[in-house]
TORKOL-4160 file (C-alpha; in steps of 0.2 Angstrom, whole numbers, padded with zeros to 4 digits, m for minus):
279
<pt num="1" X="0384" Y="0441" Z="0582"/>
<pt num="2" X="0388" Y="0425" Z="0573"/>
<pt num="3" X="0393" Y="0409" Z="0581"/>
<pt num="4" X="0410" Y="0412" Z="0575"/>
<pt num="5" X="0411" Y="0430" Z="0582"/>
<pt num="6" X="0405" Y="0425" Z="0599"/>
<pt num="7" X="0418" Y="0410" Z="0600"/>
<pt num="8" X="0430" Y="0424" Z="0596"/>
<pt num="9" X="0424" Y="0435" Z="0611"/>
<pt num="10" X="0425" Y="0422" Z="0623"/>
<pt num="11" X="0443" Y="0417" Z="0618"/>
<pt num="12" X="0450" Y="0436" Z="0619"/>
<pt num="13" X="0438" Y="0439" Z="0636"/>
<pt num="14" X="0447" Y="0423" Z="0645"/>
<pt num="15" X="0463" Y="0429" Z="0639"/>
<pt num="16" X="0461" Y="0448" Z="0646"/>
<pt num="17" X="0456" Y="0439" Z="0662"/>
<pt num="18" X="0469" Y="0427" Z="0665"/>
<pt num="19" X="0483" Y="0443" Z="0659"/>
<pt num="20" X="0477" Y="0456" Z="0670"/>
<pt num="21" X="0494" Y="0464" Z="0675"/>
<pt num="22" X="0495" Y="0479" Z="0687"/>
<pt num="23" X="0509" Y="0493" Z="0684"/>
<pt num="24" X="0522" Y="0485" Z="0695"/>
<pt num="25" X="0520" Y="0471" Z="0684"/>
<pt num="26" X="0523" Y="0481" Z="0669"/>
<pt num="27" X="0537" Y="0491" Z="0677"/>
<pt num="28" X="0545" Y="0473" Z="0680"/>
<pt num="29" X="0542" Y="0468" Z="0662"/>
<pt num="30" X="0551" Y="0483" Z="0656"/>
<pt num="31" X="0569" Y="0479" Z="0664"/>
<pt num="32" X="0569" Y="0462" Z="0658"/>
<pt num="33" X="0562" Y="0468" Z="0641"/>
<pt num="34" X="0563" Y="0452" Z="0628"/>
<pt num="35" X="0572" Y="0441" Z="0640"/>
<pt num="36" X="0568" Y="0422" Z="0635"/>
<pt num="37" X="0558" Y="0427" Z="0620"/>
<pt num="38" X="0564" Y="0421" Z="0603"/>
<pt num="39" X="0568" Y="0434" Z="0589"/>
<pt num="40" X="0570" Y="0424" Z="0576"/>
<pt num="41" X="0560" Y="0424" Z="0559"/>
<pt num="42" X="0555" Y="0406" Z="0560"/>
<pt num="43" X="0549" Y="0407" Z="0578"/>
<pt num="44" X="0539" Y="0423" Z="0575"/>
<pt num="45" X="0526" Y="0418" Z="0561"/>
<pt num="46" X="0514" Y="0428" Z="0558"/>
<pt num="47" X="0495" Y="0421" Z="0552"/>
<pt num="48" X="0486" Y="0425" Z="0535"/>
<pt num="49" X="0470" Y="0430" Z="0530"/>
<pt num="50" X="0462" Y="0426" Z="0513"/>
<pt num="51" X="0447" Y="0426" Z="0504"/>
<pt num="52" X="0438" Y="0409" Z="0500"/>
<pt num="53" X="0433" Y="0403" Z="0482"/>
<pt num="54" X="0421" Y="0391" Z="0478"/>
<pt num="55" X="0432" Y="0378" Z="0475"/>
<pt num="56" X="0442" Y="0382" Z="0493"/>
<pt num="57" X="0442" Y="0363" Z="0502"/>
<pt num="58" X="0439" Y="0373" Z="0517"/>
<pt num="59" X="0420" Y="0376" Z="0508"/>
<pt num="60" X="0420" Y="0358" Z="0504"/>
<pt num="61" X="0408" Y="0349" Z="0517"/>
<pt num="62" X="0414" Y="0332" Z="0511"/>
<pt num="63" X="0432" Y="0338" Z="0511"/>
<pt num="64" X="0444" Y="0332" Z="0526"/>
<pt num="65" X="0448" Y="0351" Z="0527"/>
<pt num="66" X="0432" Y="0359" Z="0529"/>
<pt num="67" X="0429" Y="0372" Z="0541"/>
<pt num="68" X="0413" Y="0374" Z="0551"/>
<pt num="69" X="0405" Y="0389" Z="0542"/>
<pt num="70" X="0418" Y="0391" Z="0526"/>
<pt num="71" X="0411" Y="0398" Z="0511"/>
<pt num="72" X="0415" Y="0407" Z="0496"/>
<pt num="73" X="0418" Y="0425" Z="0500"/>
<pt num="74" X="0421" Y="0422" Z="0518"/>
<pt num="75" X="0438" Y="0427" Z="0525"/>
<pt num="76" X="0449" Y="0413" Z="0532"/>
<pt num="77" X="0460" Y="0418" Z="0547"/>
<pt num="78" X="0473" Y="0403" Z="0545"/>
<pt num="79" X="0481" Y="0400" Z="0561"/>
<pt num="80" X="0482" Y="0385" Z="0573"/>
<pt num="81" X="0464" Y="0387" Z="0577"/>
<pt num="82" X="0456" Y="0395" Z="0562"/>
<pt num="83" X="0442" Y="0407" Z="0561"/>
<pt num="84" X="0431" Y="0410" Z="0548"/>
<pt num="85" X="0423" Y="0429" Z="0545"/>
<pt num="86" X="0410" Y="0433" Z="0536"/>
<pt num="87" X="0413" Y="0442" Z="0518"/>
<pt num="88" X="0399" Y="0455" Z="0524"/>
<pt num="89" X="0402" Y="0466" Z="0535"/>
<pt num="90" X="0420" Y="0457" Z="0534"/>
<pt num="91" X="0432" Y="0465" Z="0543"/>
<pt num="92" X="0443" Y="0480" Z="0549"/>
<pt num="93" X="0463" Y="0479" Z="0546"/>
<pt num="94" X="0476" Y="0490" Z="0550"/>
<pt num="95" X="0488" Y="0491" Z="0538"/>
<pt num="96" X="0508" Y="0490" Z="0542"/>
<pt num="97" X="0520" Y="0485" Z="0527"/>
<pt num="98" X="0520" Y="0478" Z="0510"/>
<pt num="99" X="0531" Y="0461" Z="0505"/>
<pt num="100" X="0530" Y="0452" Z="0489"/>
<pt num="101" X="0534" Y="0436" Z="0486"/>
<pt num="102" X="0535" Y="0421" Z="0473"/>
<pt num="103" X="0530" Y="0405" Z="0482"/>
<pt num="104" X="0537" Y="0387" Z="0475"/>
<pt num="105" X="0525" Y="0372" Z="0476"/>
<pt num="106" X="0519" Y="0354" Z="0468"/>
<pt num="107" X="0505" Y="0355" Z="0460"/>
<pt num="108" X="0490" Y="0348" Z="0469"/>
<pt num="109" X="0490" Y="0334" Z="0454"/>
<pt num="110" X="0509" Y="0329" Z="0461"/>
<pt num="111" X="0503" Y="0328" Z="0479"/>
<pt num="112" X="0503" Y="0347" Z="0482"/>
<pt num="113" X="0514" Y="0354" Z="0496"/>
<pt num="114" X="0526" Y="0370" Z="0500"/>
<pt num="115" X="0546" Y="0369" Z="0491"/>
<pt num="116" X="0551" Y="0386" Z="0496"/>
<pt num="117" X="0550" Y="0405" Z="0493"/>
<pt num="118" X="0559" Y="0420" Z="0482"/>
<pt num="119" X="0562" Y="0437" Z="0481"/>
<pt num="120" X="0559" Y="0437" Z="0463"/>
<pt num="121" X="0553" Y="0425" Z="0451"/>
<pt num="122" X="0566" Y="0413" Z="0447"/>
<pt num="123" X="0572" Y="0415" Z="0429"/>
<pt num="124" X="0568" Y="0397" Z="0422"/>
<pt num="125" X="0551" Y="0399" Z="0426"/>
<pt num="126" X="0540" Y="0399" Z="0409"/>
<pt num="127" X="0521" Y="0403" Z="0406"/>
<pt num="128" X="0511" Y="0388" Z="0403"/>
<pt num="129" X="0491" Y="0386" Z="0401"/>
<pt num="130" X="0483" Y="0369" Z="0406"/>
<pt num="131" X="0468" Y="0359" Z="0398"/>
<pt num="132" X="0456" Y="0371" Z="0406"/>
<pt num="133" X="0465" Y="0390" Z="0400"/>
<pt num="134" X="0473" Y="0390" Z="0417"/>
<pt num="135" X="0490" Y="0399" Z="0416"/>
<pt num="136" X="0502" Y="0396" Z="0427"/>
<pt num="137" X="0522" Y="0399" Z="0430"/>
<pt num="138" X="0532" Y="0383" Z="0429"/>
<pt num="139" X="0550" Y="0378" Z="0433"/>
<pt num="140" X="0552" Y="0364" Z="0421"/>
<pt num="141" X="0567" Y="0357" Z="0429"/>
<pt num="142" X="0559" Y="0352" Z="0445"/>
<pt num="143" X="0541" Y="0353" Z="0438"/>
<pt num="144" X="0535" Y="0362" Z="0452"/>
<pt num="145" X="0525" Y="0380" Z="0450"/>
<pt num="146" X="0528" Y="0396" Z="0456"/>
<pt num="147" X="0516" Y="0410" Z="0460"/>
<pt num="148" X="0517" Y="0429" Z="0465"/>
<pt num="149" X="0510" Y="0433" Z="0481"/>
<pt num="150" X="0508" Y="0451" Z="0489"/>
<pt num="151" X="0507" Y="0451" Z="0508"/>
<pt num="152" X="0498" Y="0465" Z="0518"/>
<pt num="153" X="0506" Y="0464" Z="0534"/>
<pt num="154" X="0495" Y="0473" Z="0549"/>
<pt num="155" X="0483" Y="0470" Z="0561"/>
<pt num="156" X="0463" Y="0461" Z="0560"/>
<pt num="157" X="0454" Y="0473" Z="0572"/>
<pt num="158" X="0439" Y="0462" Z="0578"/>
<pt num="159" X="0422" Y="0472" Z="0577"/>
<pt num="160" X="0417" Y="0460" Z="0593"/>
<pt num="161" X="0431" Y="0468" Z="0607"/>
<pt num="162" X="0443" Y="0478" Z="0596"/>
<pt num="163" X="0458" Y="0469" Z="0601"/>
<pt num="164" X="0470" Y="0469" Z="0587"/>
<pt num="165" X="0478" Y="0451" Z="0579"/>
<pt num="166" X="0493" Y="0451" Z="0571"/>
<pt num="167" X="0493" Y="0445" Z="0552"/>
<pt num="168" X="0494" Y="0447" Z="0535"/>
<pt num="169" X="0482" Y="0450" Z="0522"/>
<pt num="170" X="0486" Y="0436" Z="0507"/>
<pt num="171" X="0482" Y="0442" Z="0487"/>
<pt num="172" X="0487" Y="0431" Z="0474"/>
<pt num="173" X="0481" Y="0429" Z="0455"/>
<pt num="174" X="0467" Y="0442" Z="0451"/>
<pt num="175" X="0468" Y="0447" Z="0470"/>
<pt num="176" X="0484" Y="0458" Z="0465"/>
<pt num="177" X="0471" Y="0470" Z="0457"/>
<pt num="178" X="0462" Y="0472" Z="0473"/>
<pt num="179" X="0478" Y="0474" Z="0482"/>
<pt num="180" X="0484" Y="0488" Z="0469"/>
<pt num="181" X="0468" Y="0497" Z="0471"/>
<pt num="182" X="0470" Y="0497" Z="0492"/>
<pt num="183" X="0487" Y="0503" Z="0487"/>
<pt num="184" X="0481" Y="0517" Z="0477"/>
<pt num="185" X="0466" Y="0522" Z="0492"/>
<pt num="186" X="0483" Y="0523" Z="0503"/>
<pt num="187" X="0492" Y="0536" Z="0491"/>
<pt num="188" X="0475" Y="0548" Z="0494"/>
<pt num="189" X="0482" Y="0551" Z="0510"/>
<pt num="190" X="0490" Y="0567" Z="0512"/>
<pt num="191" X="0496" Y="0578" Z="0527"/>
<pt num="192" X="0492" Y="0598" Z="0525"/>
<pt num="193" X="0509" Y="0599" Z="0519"/>
<pt num="194" X="0509" Y="0587" Z="0505"/>
<pt num="195" X="0518" Y="0575" Z="0512"/>
<pt num="196" X="0511" Y="0555" Z="0511"/>
<pt num="197" X="0504" Y="0549" Z="0527"/>
<pt num="198" X="0509" Y="0530" Z="0532"/>
<pt num="199" X="0501" Y="0516" Z="0529"/>
<pt num="200" X="0494" Y="0516" Z="0547"/>
<pt num="201" X="0487" Y="0532" Z="0547"/>
<pt num="202" X="0469" Y="0523" Z="0542"/>
<pt num="203" X="0459" Y="0508" Z="0546"/>
<pt num="204" X="0450" Y="0500" Z="0531"/>
<pt num="205" X="0436" Y="0488" Z="0530"/>
<pt num="206" X="0438" Y="0475" Z="0521"/>
<pt num="207" X="0423" Y="0466" Z="0512"/>
<pt num="208" X="0419" Y="0452" Z="0499"/>
<pt num="209" X="0411" Y="0452" Z="0483"/>
<pt num="210" X="0409" Y="0441" Z="0467"/>
<pt num="211" X="0418" Y="0448" Z="0451"/>
<pt num="212" X="0419" Y="0439" Z="0434"/>
<pt num="213" X="0430" Y="0442" Z="0418"/>
<pt num="214" X="0429" Y="0433" Z="0402"/>
<pt num="215" X="0438" Y="0419" Z="0410"/>
<pt num="216" X="0427" Y="0414" Z="0424"/>
<pt num="217" X="0420" Y="0420" Z="0441"/>
<pt num="218" X="0428" Y="0423" Z="0457"/>
<pt num="219" X="0427" Y="0431" Z="0475"/>
<pt num="220" X="0438" Y="0447" Z="0478"/>
<pt num="221" X="0440" Y="0460" Z="0490"/>
<pt num="222" X="0434" Y="0477" Z="0489"/>
<pt num="223" X="0442" Y="0488" Z="0502"/>
<pt num="224" X="0437" Y="0506" Z="0509"/>
<pt num="225" X="0443" Y="0518" Z="0524"/>
<pt num="226" X="0435" Y="0515" Z="0539"/>
<pt num="227" X="0440" Y="0528" Z="0553"/>
<pt num="228" X="0458" Y="0534" Z="0557"/>
<pt num="229" X="0467" Y="0523" Z="0570"/>
<pt num="230" X="0469" Y="0525" Z="0587"/>
<pt num="231" X="0487" Y="0530" Z="0595"/>
<pt num="232" X="0489" Y="0513" Z="0599"/>
<pt num="233" X="0486" Y="0506" Z="0585"/>
<pt num="234" X="0498" Y="0516" Z="0576"/>
<pt num="235" X="0510" Y="0509" Z="0588"/>
<pt num="236" X="0508" Y="0493" Z="0584"/>
<pt num="237" X="0508" Y="0496" Z="0565"/>
<pt num="238" X="0526" Y="0504" Z="0566"/>
<pt num="239" X="0533" Y="0491" Z="0579"/>
<pt num="240" X="0527" Y="0478" Z="0564"/>
<pt num="241" X="0535" Y="0488" Z="0552"/>
<pt num="242" X="0553" Y="0489" Z="0561"/>
<pt num="243" X="0551" Y="0472" Z="0566"/>
<pt num="244" X="0550" Y="0465" Z="0546"/>
<pt num="245" X="0564" Y="0477" Z="0542"/>
<pt num="246" X="0575" Y="0470" Z="0556"/>
<pt num="247" X="0571" Y="0451" Z="0550"/>
<pt num="248" X="0562" Y="0448" Z="0566"/>
<pt num="249" X="0546" Y="0442" Z="0557"/>
<pt num="250" X="0539" Y="0433" Z="0544"/>
<pt num="251" X="0522" Y="0426" Z="0536"/>
<pt num="252" X="0516" Y="0409" Z="0535"/>
<pt num="253" X="0521" Y="0407" Z="0519"/>
<pt num="254" X="0519" Y="0387" Z="0519"/>
<pt num="255" X="0500" Y="0388" Z="0524"/>
<pt num="256" X="0495" Y="0398" Z="0506"/>
<pt num="257" X="0501" Y="0386" Z="0495"/>
<pt num="258" X="0485" Y="0376" Z="0498"/>
<pt num="259" X="0474" Y="0389" Z="0493"/>
<pt num="260" X="0465" Y="0388" Z="0477"/>
<pt num="261" X="0471" Y="0400" Z="0463"/>
<pt num="262" X="0464" Y="0409" Z="0452"/>
<pt num="263" X="0473" Y="0413" Z="0436"/>
<pt num="264" X="0490" Y="0419" Z="0438"/>
<pt num="265" X="0494" Y="0437" Z="0431"/>
<pt num="266" X="0510" Y="0436" Z="0422"/>
<pt num="267" X="0525" Y="0449" Z="0431"/>
<pt num="268" X="0521" Y="0465" Z="0426"/>
<pt num="269" X="0540" Y="0474" Z="0434"/>
<pt num="270" X="0533" Y="0481" Z="0449"/>
<pt num="271" X="0539" Y="0497" Z="0452"/>
<pt num="272" X="0536" Y="0498" Z="0470"/>
<pt num="273" X="0548" Y="0493" Z="0483"/>
<pt num="274" X="0540" Y="0481" Z="0492"/>
<pt num="275" X="0551" Y="0485" Z="0506"/>
<pt num="276" X="0543" Y="0501" Z="0511"/>
<pt num="277" X="0526" Y="0505" Z="0517"/>
<pt num="278" X="0514" Y="0507" Z="0503"/>
<pt num="279" X="0505" Y="0524" Z="0505"/>
């Protein structure tokens, strides 16, 4: 077991020991369900997981944002206490709902920083290409950039203890291809009557792999079905779906604009409804 996994196991073990409730406790909590807990989306921010690239700041041992264990192809669980997950064996993830957003940010040359998010690409955004051949969407009036992100909400299920952790897998640039392949895999699951199974019917193993095209190399994700989900996992995924639909949860968008983007893919006019579970 890696150092990171041992630390996670200890953290979760300590949490379990501190929060051992009796049946009477839970009966009391049922009567007081939700009291004193904020339901505002700005107070219920879900952390993200993304694959690290060779030029990700977290991988630079000389940089201020270096994280021990970070390396190209590893996955970063980005929260107040970041966790690095090795690209092999990767992680198990139970999907819930898909959301598409256009995030606006200042380029690093101008200091960087999150500006805002949009449901659709801003109408004034124009496609540009820099001296290195990187294509990006620019808002000329503000000199800010926008990039399309896919956030696959769900639960990371650590191999060490199996306690689901709410989060969202983040995909942008060439990562859209990996996410679309995942959606196709979900679409293959049908009931005997021919109905599509919900996104949370299966848990998926996500591992990283080096990929390349004419423009360069990067670390992408391979996603395969791991197993069927447990009843408890399905209940959690269904509850997350409901919370998202009701506007009670949102992803940590601001934390994603610090990622090193691969080449931005121009808008393709997606036909899927991002507020429906992708099967």
